[in-house]
C-alpha positions as CSV (number, residue, x, y, z in Angstrom):
1,M,65.5,45.9,-148.1
2,K,67.1,44.8,-151.4
3,G,65.6,42.2,-153.7
4,V,67.3,38.9,-154.2
5,K,69.4,38.2,-157.2
6,Y,69.5,34.9,-158.6
7,V,72.1,33.6,-161.0
8,T,69.8,31.3,-162.9
9,T,66.2,31.3,-163.6
10,Y,64.2,28.2,-164.9
11,R,61.1,29.5,-166.6
12,V,58.3,27.2,-167.3
13,S,55.7,28.3,-169.9
14,H,53.0,26.6,-172.0
15,G,54.5,26.5,-175.5
16,P,52.9,27.0,-178.9
17,S,53.0,23.2,-179.4
18,G,50.8,22.8,-176.5
19,R,53.6,21.3,-174.4
20,W,55.1,22.8,-171.2
21,E,58.7,24.1,-171.9
22,I,61.5,24.8,-169.5
23,F,63.9,27.8,-170.4
24,Q,66.9,28.6,-168.7
25,T,68.2,32.3,-168.2
26,G,69.4,33.7,-171.6
27,S,68.0,30.9,-173.6
28,T,65.7,31.4,-176.6
29,F,65.1,27.6,-176.9
30,P,63.7,25.5,-174.3
31,L,66.0,22.9,-172.5
32,V,63.2,20.4,-172.4
33,D,59.5,20.0,-172.8
34,F,56.7,17.9,-171.0
35,S,53.1,17.1,-171.9
36,T,52.0,18.3,-168.3
37,K,52.7,21.3,-166.3
38,V,53.2,19.2,-163.2
39,D,55.9,17.2,-164.8
40,A,57.6,20.5,-166.2
41,L,57.5,22.0,-162.8
42,S,58.8,19.0,-160.9
43,Y,61.7,18.9,-163.2
44,A,62.3,22.7,-163.2
45,H,62.4,22.3,-159.3
46,Y,64.9,19.5,-159.6
47,L,67.1,21.6,-161.7
48,S,66.9,24.5,-159.4
49,D,67.5,22.4,-156.3
50,S,70.6,21.1,-158.0
51,H,71.9,24.5,-158.7
52,P,72.2,26.9,-155.7
53,G,71.3,30.6,-156.5
54,S,68.6,29.6,-158.9
55,V,64.7,30.0,-158.9
56,V,61.8,28.6,-160.8
57,K,59.4,30.9,-162.4
58,T,56.1,30.1,-164.4
59,M,53.9,32.1,-166.7
60,N,50.3,33.1,-165.5
61,P,47.5,33.0,-168.0
62,Q,48.1,36.7,-168.9
63,G,51.7,35.9,-169.8
64,K,53.2,37.6,-166.9
65,I,56.1,35.9,-165.2
66,I,55.4,35.0,-161.6
67,T,57.3,33.2,-159.0
68,D,56.3,29.6,-158.5
69,R,57.8,29.0,-155.2
70,Q,58.1,31.7,-152.6
71,E,61.6,33.3,-152.9
72,V,63.6,33.8,-150.0
73,D,64.8,37.3,-149.1
74,Y,68.2,37.0,-147.6
75,D,68.4,40.6,-146.6
76,R,65.8,40.3,-143.9
């Protein structure tokens, strides 16, 4: 079984300013930031839903990227 390859990843992380930032694949600067995680995730999911082949990931407290939504394995 192969892993799923996504064209774009929207990564949500808690920034040094205390705001929740959304980064797009390959970007070193956030697209946008929000005061709450819920708002950031909501907008990241909106972006992902608008762009087929994308996924939203978030950072856990240890700084490891984890999948925010269950990824679909199309090879099953």
